[in-house]
OpenMM code with the backbone's topology and positions (N, CA, C; nanometers):
from openmm import Vec3, app, unit

residues = "MET ARG ILE ILE THR GLY THR ALA LYS GLY CYS ARG LEU LYS ALA PRO LYS GLY TRP ASP THR ARG PRO THR ALA ASP ARG VAL LYS GLU SER LEU PHE ASN ILE LEU GLY GLN ARG VAL TRP GLU ARG LYS VAL LEU ASP LEU PHE ALA GLY THR GLY ASN LEU GLY LEU GLU ALA LEU SER ARG GLY ALA ALA HIS GLY VAL PHE VAL ASP LYS ALA THR VAL PRO VAL LEU ARG GLU ASN ALA LEU HIS THR LYS LEU MET ASP ARG ALA GLU ILE LEU LYS GLY ASP VAL PHE SER ALA LEU ALA GLY PHE ALA GLY GLU LYS ARG ASN PHE ASP LEU VAL PHE CYS ASP PRO PRO TYR HIS ARG GLY LEU TRP GLU LYS ALA LEU GLN ARG MET ASP ASP ALA GLY LEU LEU ALA ARG GLY GLY ILE LEU VAL VAL GLU HIS GLY ALA ASP GLU ASN ASP VAL PRO SER LEU LYS ASN LEU VAL ARG VAL ARG ASN GLU ARG TYR GLY HIS THR THR GLN LEU SER PHE PHE LEU CYS ARG GLU ASP ALA GLY GLY ASP GLY ARG".split()
positions = [
    Vec3(8.4559, 5.6591, 0.2296),
    Vec3(8.3449, 5.6314, 0.3170),
    Vec3(8.3831, 5.6815, 0.4566),
    Vec3(8.2951, 5.7668, 0.5116),
    Vec3(8.3259, 5.8294, 0.6389),
    Vec3(8.1986, 5.8507, 0.7195),
    Vec3(8.2150, 5.8767, 0.8474),
    Vec3(8.1036, 5.9172, 0.9318),
    Vec3(8.0807, 6.0657, 0.9059),
    Vec3(7.9569, 6.1031, 0.8767),
    Vec3(7.9265, 6.2389, 0.8336),
    Vec3(7.9196, 6.3371, 0.9493),
    Vec3(7.8541, 6.2991, 1.0575),
    Vec3(7.8390, 6.3928, 1.1691),
    Vec3(7.8254, 6.3175, 1.3006),
    Vec3(7.8234, 6.3921, 1.4097),
    Vec3(7.8096, 6.3318, 1.5418),
    Vec3(7.9424, 6.3145, 1.6111),
    Vec3(7.9453, 6.2261, 1.7091),
    Vec3(8.0648, 6.2077, 1.7915),
    Vec3(8.1834, 6.1504, 1.7141),
    Vec3(8.1577, 6.0794, 1.6058),
    Vec3(8.2651, 6.0193, 1.5255),
    Vec3(8.2828, 6.0913, 1.3914),
    Vec3(8.2342, 6.2143, 1.3830),
    Vec3(8.2393, 6.2911, 1.2577),
    Vec3(8.3789, 6.2871, 1.1957),
    Vec3(8.3813, 6.2570, 1.0659),
    Vec3(8.5057, 6.2571, 0.9897),
    Vec3(8.5837, 6.1277, 0.9937),
    Vec3(8.5505, 6.0352, 1.0817),
    Vec3(8.6229, 5.9072, 1.0873),
    Vec3(8.6011, 5.8300, 0.9581),
    Vec3(8.7090, 5.7864, 0.9000),
    Vec3(8.7012, 5.7053, 0.7784),
    Vec3(8.6806, 5.5596, 0.8163),
    Vec3(8.5953, 5.4924, 0.7397),
    Vec3(8.5667, 5.3510, 0.7644),
    Vec3(8.6432, 5.2653, 0.6651),
    Vec3(8.6910, 5.1527, 0.7137),
    Vec3(8.7613, 5.0585, 0.6269),
    Vec3(8.6622, 4.9635, 0.5627),
    Vec3(8.6951, 4.9204, 0.4425),
    Vec3(8.6165, 4.8185, 0.3718),
    Vec3(8.7006, 4.6917, 0.3664),
    Vec3(8.6348, 4.5760, 0.3631),
    Vec3(8.7106, 4.4502, 0.3558),
    Vec3(8.7936, 4.4428, 0.2284),
    Vec3(8.9186, 4.4043, 0.2419),
    Vec3(9.0053, 4.3895, 0.1249),
    Vec3(8.9630, 4.2672, 0.0448),
    Vec3(8.9588, 4.2848, -0.0841),
    Vec3(8.9272, 4.1740, -0.1724),
    Vec3(8.7800, 4.1430, -0.1847),
    Vec3(8.6945, 4.2137, -0.1105),
    Vec3(8.5508, 4.1902, -0.1178),
    Vec3(8.4885, 4.2900, -0.2116),
    Vec3(8.3908, 4.2454, -0.2839),
    Vec3(8.3182, 4.3324, -0.3746),
    Vec3(8.1996, 4.3931, -0.2986),
    Vec3(8.2316, 4.4799, -0.2019),
    Vec3(8.1259, 4.5421, -0.1232),
    Vec3(8.0718, 4.6638, -0.1964),
    Vec3(7.9481, 4.6979, -0.1641),
    Vec3(7.8845, 4.8147, -0.2228),
    Vec3(7.8309, 4.8997, -0.1088),
    Vec3(7.9208, 4.9735, -0.0415),
    Vec3(7.8720, 5.0550, 0.0699),
    Vec3(7.7818, 5.1673, 0.0197),
    Vec3(7.6916, 5.2099, 0.1055),
    Vec3(7.6016, 5.3196, 0.0723),
    Vec3(7.6843, 5.4442, 0.0434),
    Vec3(7.6586, 5.5062, -0.0697),
    Vec3(7.7307, 5.6272, -0.1086),
    Vec3(7.7049, 5.7380, -0.0064),
    Vec3(7.8056, 5.8234, 0.0155),
    Vec3(7.7922, 5.9308, 0.1132),
    Vec3(7.6720, 6.0200, 0.0848),
    Vec3(7.6440, 6.0493, -0.0416),
    Vec3(7.5313, 6.1395, -0.0719),
    Vec3(7.3973, 6.0727, -0.0405),
    Vec3(7.3880, 5.9416, -0.0624),
    Vec3(7.2657, 5.8686, -0.0280),
    Vec3(7.2520, 5.8621, 0.1237),
    Vec3(7.3625, 5.8338, 0.1923),
    Vec3(7.3601, 5.8262, 0.3382),
    Vec3(7.3228, 5.9621, 0.3981),
    Vec3(7.3773, 6.0685, 0.3453),
    Vec3(7.3448, 6.2019, 0.3964),
    Vec3(7.1962, 6.2331, 0.3766),
    Vec3(7.1431, 6.1991, 0.2609),
    Vec3(7.0005, 6.2189, 0.2351),
    Vec3(6.9160, 6.1350, 0.3311),
    Vec3(6.9526, 6.0099, 0.3511),
    Vec3(6.8815, 5.9204, 0.4423),
    Vec3(6.8741, 5.9809, 0.5819),
    Vec3(6.9868, 6.0261, 0.6341),
    Vec3(6.9877, 6.0786, 0.7702),
    Vec3(6.9220, 6.2162, 0.7801),
    Vec3(6.9190, 6.2911, 0.6717),
    Vec3(6.8411, 6.4153, 0.6712),
    Vec3(6.6919, 6.3837, 0.6815),
    Vec3(6.6477, 6.2783, 0.6132),
    Vec3(6.5070, 6.2362, 0.6203),
    Vec3(6.4738, 6.1885, 0.7618),
    Vec3(6.5631, 6.1095, 0.8221),
    Vec3(6.5386, 6.0559, 0.9560),
    Vec3(6.5445, 6.1650, 1.0635),
    Vec3(6.6304, 6.2621, 1.0457),
    Vec3(6.6429, 6.3715, 1.1413),
    Vec3(6.6653, 6.3226, 1.2831),
    Vec3(6.5884, 6.3744, 1.3776),
    Vec3(6.6038, 6.3415, 1.5188),
    Vec3(6.5490, 6.2029, 1.5553),
    Vec3(6.4902, 6.1330, 1.4582),
    Vec3(6.4341, 6.0005, 1.4870),
    Vec3(6.5416, 5.8944, 1.5117),
    Vec3(6.6674, 5.9355, 1.5106),
    Vec3(6.7788, 5.8447, 1.5385),
    Vec3(6.8122, 5.8461, 1.6877),
    Vec3(6.7929, 5.9579, 1.7517),
    Vec3(6.8347, 5.9802, 1.8908),
    Vec3(6.7741, 5.8775, 1.9864),
    Vec3(6.8608, 5.8116, 2.0650),
    Vec3(6.8216, 5.7165, 2.1688),
    Vec3(6.7468, 5.5931, 2.1147),
    Vec3(6.7626, 5.5604, 1.9893),
    Vec3(6.6943, 5.4464, 1.9284),
    Vec3(6.7781, 5.3201, 1.9363),
    Vec3(6.7073, 5.2053, 1.9366),
    Vec3(6.7719, 5.0749, 1.9232),
    Vec3(6.7772, 5.0457, 1.7735),
    Vec3(6.8981, 5.0271, 1.7219),
    Vec3(6.9208, 5.0148, 1.5781),
    Vec3(6.9614, 4.8724, 1.5428),
    Vec3(6.9105, 4.8249, 1.4304),
    Vec3(6.9513, 4.6965, 1.3729),
    Vec3(7.0024, 4.7236, 1.2322),
    Vec3(7.1251, 4.6815, 1.2047),
    Vec3(7.1871, 4.7005, 1.0735),
    Vec3(7.2069, 4.5622, 1.0116),
    Vec3(7.1191, 4.5266, 0.9168),
    Vec3(7.1227, 4.3963, 0.8496),
    Vec3(7.2082, 4.4038, 0.7242),
    Vec3(7.2822, 4.2977, 0.6955),
    Vec3(7.3793, 4.2977, 0.5861),
    Vec3(7.4720, 4.4172, 0.6081),
    Vec3(7.5263, 4.4273, 0.7289),
    Vec3(7.5934, 4.5486, 0.7759),
    Vec3(7.7192, 4.5860, 0.6988),
    Vec3(7.7872, 4.4904, 0.6399),
    Vec3(7.9078, 4.5245, 0.5642),
    Vec3(8.0098, 4.5941, 0.6516),
    Vec3(8.0398, 4.7186, 0.6196),
    Vec3(8.1381, 4.7975, 0.6951),
    Vec3(8.0793, 4.8586, 0.8219),
    Vec3(7.9470, 4.8546, 0.8361),
    Vec3(7.8806, 4.9192, 0.9485),
    Vec3(7.8480, 5.0646, 0.9208),
    Vec3(7.8610, 5.1051, 0.7969),
    Vec3(7.8432, 5.2440, 0.7541),
    Vec3(7.7155, 5.3087, 0.8085),
    Vec3(7.6009, 5.2428, 0.7948),
    Vec3(7.4739, 5.3029, 0.8362),
    Vec3(7.4540, 5.2970, 0.9876),
    Vec3(7.4768, 5.1824, 1.0470),
    Vec3(7.4584, 5.1683, 1.1904),
    Vec3(7.5549, 5.2532, 1.2715),
    Vec3(7.6802, 5.2621, 1.2271),
    Vec3(7.7776, 5.3464, 1.2972),
    Vec3(7.7421, 5.4939, 1.2838),
    Vec3(7.6900, 5.5336, 1.1690),
    Vec3(7.6437, 5.6717, 1.1528),
    Vec3(7.5319, 5.7002, 1.2525),
    Vec3(7.4392, 5.6057, 1.2687),
    Vec3(7.3295, 5.6236, 1.3638),
    Vec3(7.3831, 5.6349, 1.5070),
    Vec3(7.4788, 5.5495, 1.5440),
    Vec3(7.5376, 5.5576, 1.6780),
    Vec3(7.6088, 5.6907, 1.6981),
    Vec3(7.6811, 5.7364, 1.5969),
    Vec3(7.7498, 5.8646, 1.6047),
    Vec3(7.6522, 5.9796, 1.6269),
    Vec3(7.5305, 5.9633, 1.5733),
    Vec3(7.4269, 6.0675, 1.5860),
    Vec3(7.3394, 6.0505, 1.7103),
    Vec3(7.3737, 5.9592, 1.7982),
    Vec3(7.3048, 5.9503, 1.9257),
    Vec3(7.2136, 5.8310, 1.9464),
    Vec3(7.2145, 5.7332, 1.8563),
    Vec3(7.1370, 5.6111, 1.8809),
    Vec3(7.1906, 5.5440, 2.0065),
    Vec3(7.1030, 5.4796, 2.0816),
    Vec3(7.1402, 5.4199, 2.2100),
    Vec3(7.2234, 5.2933, 2.1943),
    Vec3(7.1878, 5.2088, 2.0971),
    Vec3(7.2511, 5.0777, 2.0827),
    Vec3(7.2354, 5.0324, 1.9381),
    Vec3(7.3354, 4.9650, 1.8865),
    Vec3(7.3291, 4.9133, 1.7502),
    Vec3(7.3670, 4.7670, 1.7444),
    Vec3(7.2857, 4.6886, 1.6729),
    Vec3(7.3157, 4.5476, 1.6480),
    Vec3(7.3503, 4.5360, 1.4997),
    Vec3(7.4653, 4.4805, 1.4712),
    Vec3(7.5162, 4.4678, 1.3347),
    Vec3(7.5226, 4.3202, 1.2994),
    Vec3(7.4617, 4.2825, 1.1869),
    Vec3(7.4607, 4.1419, 1.1450),
    Vec3(7.5198, 4.1297, 1.0057),
    Vec3(7.6222, 4.0466, 0.9941),
    Vec3(7.6814, 4.0152, 0.8641),
    Vec3(7.7570, 3.8846, 0.8793),
    Vec3(7.7577, 3.8040, 0.7751),
    Vec3(7.8259, 3.6748, 0.7871),
    Vec3(7.9709, 3.6794, 0.7432),
    Vec3(8.0136, 3.7869, 0.6748),
    Vec3(8.1475, 3.7861, 0.6175),
    Vec3(8.2398, 3.8984, 0.6637),
    Vec3(8.1865, 4.0049, 0.7212),
    Vec3(8.2696, 4.1236, 0.7433),
    Vec3(8.2934, 4.1588, 0.8899),
    Vec3(8.2745, 4.0650, 0.9801),
    Vec3(8.2859, 4.0932, 1.1227),
    Vec3(8.4199, 4.1561, 1.1622),
    Vec3(8.5346, 4.1094, 1.1128),
    Vec3(8.6601, 4.1747, 1.1529),
    Vec3(8.6640, 4.3242, 1.1167),
    Vec3(8.6173, 4.3591, 0.9991),
    Vec3(8.6157, 4.4997, 0.9577),
    Vec3(8.5115, 4.5785, 1.0374),
    Vec3(8.3957, 4.5177, 1.0613),
    Vec3(8.2939, 4.5818, 1.1443),
    Vec3(8.3503, 4.6160, 1.2821),
    Vec3(8.4153, 4.5199, 1.3436),
    Vec3(8.4732, 4.5395, 1.4769),
    Vec3(8.5795, 4.6503, 1.4724),
    Vec3(8.6647, 4.6460, 1.3714),
    Vec3(8.7696, 4.7479, 1.3577),
    Vec3(8.7084, 4.8875, 1.3402),
    Vec3(8.6038, 4.8983, 1.2594),
    Vec3(8.5389, 5.0276, 1.2386),
    Vec3(8.4699, 5.0771, 1.3658),
    Vec3(8.4064, 4.9874, 1.4397),
    Vec3(8.3409, 5.0265, 1.5651),
    Vec3(8.4447, 5.0741, 1.6674),
    Vec3(8.5583, 5.0082, 1.6727),
    Vec3(8.6656, 5.0504, 1.7635),
    Vec3(8.7244, 5.1843, 1.7192),
    Vec3(8.7520, 5.1975, 1.5902),
    Vec3(8.8121, 5.3207, 1.5363),
    Vec3(8.7235, 5.4427, 1.5606),
    Vec3(8.5924, 5.4255, 1.5505),
    Vec3(8.4989, 5.5365, 1.5708),
    Vec3(8.4667, 5.5584, 1.7189),
    Vec3(8.5209, 5.4727, 1.8059),
    Vec3(8.4960, 5.4780, 1.9506),
    Vec3(8.3478, 5.4583, 1.9839),
    Vec3(8.2827, 5.3714, 1.9058),
    Vec3(8.1409, 5.3414, 1.9253),
    Vec3(8.1172, 5.1966, 1.9671),
    Vec3(8.2241, 5.1236, 1.9930),
    Vec3(8.2138, 4.9817, 2.0245),
    Vec3(8.1321, 4.9557, 2.1510),
    Vec3(8.1327, 5.0481, 2.2456),
    Vec3(8.0607, 5.0269, 2.3714),
    Vec3(7.9093, 5.0211, 2.3522),
    Vec3(7.8592, 5.0691, 2.2375),
    Vec3(7.7153, 5.0634, 2.2088),
    Vec3(7.6847, 4.9729, 2.0906),
    Vec3(7.7850, 4.8964, 2.0464),
    Vec3(7.7693, 4.8093, 1.9294),
    Vec3(7.7704, 4.6620, 1.9703),
    Vec3(7.6801, 4.5870, 1.9116),
    Vec3(7.6733, 4.4416, 1.9284),
    Vec3(7.6903, 4.3828, 1.7886),
    Vec3(7.7992, 4.3124, 1.7659),
    Vec3(7.8319, 4.2630, 1.6325),
    Vec3(7.8121, 4.1121, 1.6281),
    Vec3(7.7258, 4.0685, 1.5371),
    Vec3(7.6932, 3.9274, 1.5250),
    Vec3(7.7380, 3.8733, 1.3900),
    Vec3(7.8139, 3.7651, 1.3941),
    Vec3(7.8558, 3.6986, 1.2711),
    Vec3(7.7547, 3.5901, 1.2397),
    Vec3(7.6956, 3.5972, 1.1206),
    Vec3(7.6036, 3.4925, 1.0822),
    Vec3(7.5068, 3.5370, 0.9743),
    Vec3(7.4242, 3.4444, 0.9376),
    Vec3(7.3222, 3.4657, 0.8362),
    Vec3(7.2143, 3.5591, 0.8903),
    Vec3(7.1763, 3.6581, 0.8117),
    Vec3(7.0749, 3.7557, 0.8521),
    Vec3(6.9432, 3.6878, 0.8877),
    Vec3(6.9021, 3.5895, 0.8095),
    Vec3(6.7719, 3.5267, 0.8311),
    Vec3(6.7700, 3.4422, 0.9583),
    Vec3(6.8810, 3.3785, 0.9904),
    Vec3(6.8922, 3.3067, 1.1175),
    Vec3(6.8901, 3.4051, 1.2338),
    Vec3(6.9582, 3.5181, 1.2172),
    Vec3(6.9587, 3.6207, 1.3225),
    Vec3(6.8181, 3.6751, 1.3453),
    Vec3(6.7436, 3.7001, 1.2383),
    Vec3(6.6061, 3.7504, 1.2524),
    Vec3(6.5192, 3.6506, 1.3280),
    Vec3(6.5350, 3.5218, 1.2979),
    Vec3(6.4595, 3.4188, 1.3689),
    Vec3(6.4981, 3.4182, 1.5174),
    Vec3(6.6264, 3.4342, 1.5458),
    Vec3(6.6719, 3.4396, 1.6842),
    Vec3(6.6153, 3.5597, 1.7591),
    Vec3(6.6140, 3.6760, 1.6944),
    Vec3(6.5577, 3.7967, 1.7576),
    Vec3(6.4094, 3.7772, 1.7863),
    Vec3(6.3386, 3.7140, 1.6929),
    Vec3(6.1950, 3.6893, 1.7130),
    Vec3(6.1746, 3.5964, 1.8327),
    Vec3(6.2568, 3.4922, 1.8429),
    Vec3(6.2471, 3.3996, 1.9550),
    Vec3(6.2762, 3.4665, 2.0891),
    Vec3(6.3639, 3.5653, 2.0869),
    Vec3(6.3981, 3.6400, 2.2082),
    Vec3(6.3012, 3.7552, 2.2339),
    Vec3(6.2070, 3.7750, 2.1414),
    Vec3(6.1099, 3.8842, 2.1489),
    Vec3(6.1766, 4.0214, 2.1535),
    Vec3(6.2867, 4.0336, 2.0778),
    Vec3(6.3545, 4.1630, 2.0669),
    Vec3(6.2832, 4.2470, 1.9625),
    Vec3(6.2927, 4.3774, 1.9760),
    Vec3(6.2432, 4.4654, 1.8706),
    Vec3(6.3370, 4.5845, 1.8589),
    Vec3(6.3219, 4.6556, 1.7482),
    Vec3(6.4142, 4.7633, 1.7142),
    Vec3(6.3361, 4.8853, 1.6672),
    Vec3(6.3897, 5.0024, 1.6986),
    Vec3(6.3258, 5.1283, 1.6613),
    Vec3(6.3640, 5.1734, 1.5212),
    Vec3(6.4829, 5.1364, 1.4790),
    Vec3(6.5349, 5.1787, 1.3488),
    Vec3(6.6105, 5.0614, 1.2884),
    Vec3(6.5677, 5.0191, 1.1706),
    Vec3(6.6304, 4.9042, 1.1052),
    Vec3(6.6803, 4.9470, 0.9684),
    Vec3(6.8064, 4.9156, 0.9402),
    Vec3(6.8648, 4.9359, 0.8081),
    Vec3(6.8831, 4.7991, 0.7447),
    Vec3(6.8394, 4.7855, 0.6207),
    Vec3(6.8537, 4.6601, 0.5462),
    Vec3(6.9167, 4.6947, 0.4120),
    Vec3(7.0420, 4.6562, 0.3937),
    Vec3(7.1168, 4.6945, 0.2735),
    Vec3(7.1879, 4.5729, 0.2137),
    Vec3(7.1093, 4.4773, 0.1602),
    Vec3(7.1717, 4.3572, 0.1031),
    Vec3(7.2240, 4.3830, -0.0385),
    Vec3(7.2995, 4.2868, -0.0921),
    Vec3(7.3378, 4.2973, -0.2337),
    Vec3(7.2125, 4.3073, -0.3206),
    Vec3(7.2209, 4.3872, -0.4239),
    Vec3(7.1080, 4.4070, -0.5145),
    Vec3(7.0833, 4.2827, -0.6005),
    Vec3(6.9630, 4.2714, -0.6510),
    Vec3(6.9210, 4.1734, -0.7522),
    Vec3(6.9365, 4.0275, -0.7104),
    Vec3(6.9190, 4.0000, -0.5829),
    Vec3(6.9257, 3.8610, -0.5356),
    Vec3(6.8002, 3.8224, -0.4584),
    Vec3(6.7032, 3.9134, -0.4520),
    Vec3(6.5802, 3.8854, -0.3805),
    Vec3(6.5938, 3.8917, -0.2291),
    Vec3(6.7077, 3.9387, -0.1817),
    Vec3(6.7335, 3.9384, -0.0374),
    Vec3(6.6556, 4.0450, 0.0375),
    Vec3(6.6382, 4.1618, -0.0208),
    Vec3(6.5655, 4.2672, 0.0513),
    Vec3(6.4198, 4.2289, 0.0689),
    Vec3(6.3611, 4.1656, -0.0326),
    Vec3(6.2219, 4.1242, -0.0224),
    Vec3(6.2049, 4.0164, 0.0846),
    Vec3(6.2988, 3.9218, 0.0872),
    Vec3(6.2946, 3.8130, 0.1856),
    Vec3(6.3135, 3.8682, 0.3269),
    Vec3(6.4087, 3.9585, 0.3452),
    Vec3(6.4321, 4.0181, 0.4770),
    Vec3(6.3115, 4.1000, 0.5218),
    Vec3(6.2519, 4.1739, 0.4301),
    Vec3(6.1337, 4.2541, 0.4615),
    Vec3(6.0182, 4.1647, 0.5059),
    Vec3(5.9981, 4.0547, 0.4357),
    Vec3(5.8931, 3.9599, 0.4712),
    Vec3(5.9171, 3.9007, 0.6093),
    Vec3(6.0411, 3.8649, 0.6385),
    Vec3(6.0744, 3.8085, 0.7703),
    Vec3(6.0535, 3.9110, 0.8814),
    Vec3(6.0920, 4.0364, 0.8556),
    Vec3(6.0701, 4.1432, 0.9545),
    Vec3(5.9208, 4.1600, 0.9805),
    Vec3(5.8426, 4.1558, 0.8750),
    Vec3(5.6973, 4.1710, 0.8858),
    Vec3(5.6372, 4.0558, 0.9664),
    Vec3(5.6753, 3.9342, 0.9336),
    Vec3(5.6210, 3.8161, 1.0018),
    Vec3(5.6597, 3.8116, 1.1494),
    Vec3(5.7816, 3.8527, 1.1809),
    Vec3(5.8340, 3.8387, 1.3166),
    Vec3(5.7958, 3.9540, 1.4092),
    Vec3(5.7464, 4.0633, 1.3550),
    Vec3(5.7098, 4.1773, 1.4389),
    Vec3(5.8282, 4.2395, 1.5095),
    Vec3(5.9416, 4.2494, 1.4418),
    Vec3(6.0636, 4.3001, 1.5041),
    Vec3(6.0743, 4.4518, 1.5056),
    Vec3(5.9893, 4.5198, 1.4297),
    Vec3(5.9921, 4.6656, 1.4271),
    Vec3(5.8999, 4.7185, 1.5370),
    Vec3(5.9557, 4.7963, 1.6278),
    Vec3(5.8777, 4.8540, 1.7374),
    Vec3(5.7748, 4.9522, 1.6824),
    Vec3(5.6649, 4.9694, 1.7542),
    Vec3(5.5661, 5.0711, 1.7172),
    Vec3(5.6361, 5.2054, 1.7106),
    Vec3(5.6104, 5.2787, 1.6055),
    Vec3(5.6757, 5.4073, 1.5850),
    Vec3(5.8135, 5.3937, 1.5242),
    Vec3(5.8566, 5.2703, 1.5005),
    Vec3(5.9881, 5.2463, 1.4422),
    Vec3(5.9873, 5.2641, 1.2914),
    Vec3(6.1063, 5.2689, 1.2344),
    Vec3(6.1242, 5.2887, 1.0907),
    Vec3(6.2182, 5.1811, 1.0384),
    Vec3(6.1797, 5.1202, 0.9290),
    Vec3(6.2629, 5.0238, 0.8569),
    Vec3(6.3009, 5.0872, 0.7243),
    Vec3(6.4309, 5.0971, 0.6973),
    Vec3(6.4800, 5.1558, 0.5728),
    Vec3(6.5507, 5.0472, 0.4936),
    Vec3(6.5045, 5.0271, 0.3708),
    Vec3(6.5634, 4.9265, 0.2833),
    Vec3(6.6306, 4.9965, 0.1665),
    Vec3(6.7567, 4.9625, 0.1438),
    Vec3(6.8258, 5.0111, 0.0241),
    Vec3(6.8217, 4.8988, -0.0783),
    Vec3(6.7738, 4.9315, -0.1987),
    Vec3(6.7633, 4.8301, -0.3029),
    Vec3(6.7868, 4.8936, -0.4393),
    Vec3(6.7988, 4.8090, -0.5394),
    Vec3(6.8255, 4.8562, -0.6740),
    Vec3(6.7122, 4.9422, -0.7285),
    Vec3(6.7471, 5.0358, -0.8139),
    Vec3(6.6489, 5.1279, -0.8718),
    Vec3(6.5431, 5.0548, -0.9529),
    Vec3(6.5750, 4.9365, -1.0025),
    Vec3(6.4798, 4.8602, -1.0829),
    Vec3(6.4119, 4.7490, -1.0024),
    Vec3(6.4296, 4.7469, -0.8718),
    Vec3(6.3676, 4.6468, -0.7840),
    Vec3(6.2500, 4.7129, -0.7110),
    Vec3(6.1306, 4.6920, -0.7615),
    Vec3(6.0148, 4.7629, -0.7077),
    Vec3(5.9031, 4.6744, -0.6566),
    Vec3(5.9209, 4.5460, -0.6585),
    Vec3(5.8137, 4.4554, -0.6173),
    Vec3(5.8151, 4.4328, -0.4665),
    Vec3(5.7383, 4.5138, -0.3953),
    Vec3(5.7271, 4.4986, -0.2508),
    Vec3(5.6368, 4.3781, -0.2245),
    Vec3(5.6831, 4.2834, -0.1427),
    Vec3(5.5999, 4.1661, -0.1139),
    Vec3(5.4743, 4.2053, -0.0361),
    Vec3(5.3785, 4.1171, -0.0340),
    Vec3(5.2566, 4.1391, 0.0434),
    Vec3(5.2929, 4.1363, 0.1918),
    Vec3(5.2545, 4.2413, 0.2635),
    Vec3(5.2908, 4.2562, 0.4039),
    Vec3(5.1667, 4.2729, 0.4900),
    Vec3(5.1695, 4.2155, 0.6114),
    Vec3(5.0576, 4.2267, 0.7051),
    Vec3(5.0743, 4.3446, 0.7994),
    Vec3(5.1947, 4.3667, 0.8464),
    Vec3(5.2184, 4.4618, 0.9540),
    Vec3(5.2952, 4.5867, 0.9133),
    Vec3(5.3612, 4.5828, 0.8007),
    Vec3(5.4424, 4.6949, 0.7560),
    Vec3(5.3831, 4.7561, 0.6303),
    Vec3(5.4042, 4.8860, 0.6150),
    Vec3(5.3578, 4.9552, 0.4953),
    Vec3(5.4674, 5.0522, 0.4491),
    Vec3(5.4899, 5.0543, 0.3175),
    Vec3(5.5880, 5.1495, 0.2637),
    Vec3(5.5239, 5.2875, 0.2608),
    Vec3(5.5913, 5.3836, 0.3231),
    Vec3(5.5372, 5.5187, 0.3328),
    Vec3(5.6165, 5.6197, 0.2512),
    Vec3(5.7338, 5.5803, 0.2052),
    Vec3(5.8154, 5.6738, 0.1275),
    Vec3(5.9134, 5.5934, 0.0443),
    Vec3(5.9439, 5.6462, -0.0740),
    Vec3(6.0406, 5.5829, -0.1632),
    Vec3(6.1194, 5.6934, -0.2314),
    Vec3(6.2505, 5.6854, -0.2233),
    Vec3(6.3386, 5.7856, -0.2844),
    Vec3(6.4340, 5.7156, -0.3798),
    Vec3(6.4514, 5.7729, -0.4971),
    Vec3(6.5423, 5.7168, -0.5975),
    Vec3(6.6652, 5.8050, -0.6083),
    Vec3(6.7818, 5.7408, -0.6192),
    Vec3(6.9089, 5.8116, -0.6312),
    Vec3(6.9805, 5.7624, -0.7567),
    Vec3(6.9786, 5.8437, -0.8586),
    Vec3(7.0438, 5.8083, -0.9846),
    Vec3(6.9789, 5.6882, -1.0502),
    Vec3(7.0603, 5.6123, -1.1213),
    Vec3(7.0108, 5.4973, -1.1974),
    Vec3(7.0250, 5.3652, -1.1230),
    Vec3(7.0808, 5.3695, -1.0010),
    Vec3(7.1126, 5.2424, -0.9354),
    Vec3(7.0448, 5.2174, -0.8023),
    Vec3(7.0077, 5.3202, -0.7274),
    Vec3(6.9701, 5.3013, -0.5875),
    Vec3(6.8344, 5.3614, -0.5530),
    Vec3(6.7619, 5.2908, -0.4661),
    Vec3(6.6392, 5.3412, -0.4052),
    Vec3(6.6459, 5.3179, -0.2549),
    Vec3(6.5813, 5.4059, -0.1813),
    Vec3(6.5572, 5.3848, -0.0397),
    Vec3(6.4069, 5.3761, -0.0216),
    Vec3(6.3608, 5.2709, 0.0447),
    Vec3(6.2194, 5.2559, 0.0787),
    Vec3(6.2065, 5.2594, 0.2305),
    Vec3(6.1089, 5.3359, 0.2788),
    Vec3(6.0849, 5.3553, 0.4217),
    Vec3(5.9551, 5.2854, 0.4589),
    Vec3(5.9598, 5.2020, 0.5624),
    Vec3(5.8439, 5.1252, 0.6074),
    Vec3(5.8138, 5.1572, 0.7536),
    Vec3(5.6853, 5.1619, 0.7854),
    Vec3(5.6361, 5.1776, 0.9218),
    Vec3(5.5395, 5.0646, 0.9521),
    Vec3(5.5103, 5.0421, 1.0808),
    Vec3(5.4055, 4.9469, 1.1194),
    Vec3(5.2713, 5.0074, 1.0830),
    Vec3(5.1827, 4.9231, 1.0331),
    Vec3(5.0462, 4.9678, 1.0057),
    Vec3(4.9787, 5.0020, 1.1380),
    Vec3(4.9012, 5.1081, 1.1378),
    Vec3(4.8286, 5.1481, 1.2593),
    Vec3(4.7299, 5.0407, 1.3037),
    Vec3(4.6771, 4.9680, 1.2055),
    Vec3(4.5743, 4.8679, 1.2379),
    Vec3(4.6304, 4.7281, 1.2550),
    Vec3(4.7631, 4.7152, 1.2633),
    Vec3(4.8225, 4.5830, 1.2776),
    Vec3(4.7874, 4.5241, 1.4135),
    Vec3(4.7551, 4.3970, 1.4144),
    Vec3(4.7226, 4.3304, 1.5409),
    Vec3(4.8475, 4.3023, 1.6209),
    Vec3(4.8321, 4.2373, 1.7293),
    Vec3(4.9471, 4.1981, 1.8100),
    Vec3(4.9647, 4.2879, 1.9304),
    Vec3(5.0807, 4.2757, 1.9929),
    Vec3(5.1039, 4.3428, 2.1182),
    Vec3(5.1709, 4.4788, 2.1031),
    Vec3(5.1893, 4.5246, 1.9779),
    Vec3(5.2456, 4.6563, 1.9564),
    Vec3(5.3963, 4.6641, 1.9712),
    Vec3(5.4627, 4.5475, 1.9659),
    Vec3(5.6091, 4.5514, 1.9767),
    Vec3(5.6670, 4.6323, 1.8648),
] * unit.nanometer
topology = app.Topology()
chain = topology.addChain("A")
for resn in residues:
    res = topology.addResidue(resn, chain)
    for name in ("N", "CA", "C"):
        topology.addAtom(name, app.Element.getBySymbol(name[0]), res)
């Protein structure tokens, strides 16, 4: 697992010892960032279920302005990877439950331009996180939410403000779903 391009190109990322982590495969990550293209530059990024920080650190390496990383178990490795890639000055690492963090961001009226959500597969976590993001209005207008989920997990919950605009399948195990704010969504346009 490495940073593919940008200021930290080639830096290898550490994974937590003894943890059964499932970091995004390099080929899936490369495809994801090819799809995003320049939409990473100067963006506020949120990396949910961040694990090693693989996706958020890649975004920072490619020019994202700031990254918030949320994970309840991997903070020491996240911090080490952010320091090793020399991206710590633009990284905010939070230890805790993703759903509590989302509620806190909503209370602070924070929003994000690019959100990565990569929870463990087959636990209903991506659907729950997607619903919370939709309810809280945390995705900025023009922002993109990318969810990595199992290839057999296709039940998108009913959403008011977000709509899936693209879905890519990678082999027999992984899908990426891309969500945007609905043009007709009410509210203040956060």
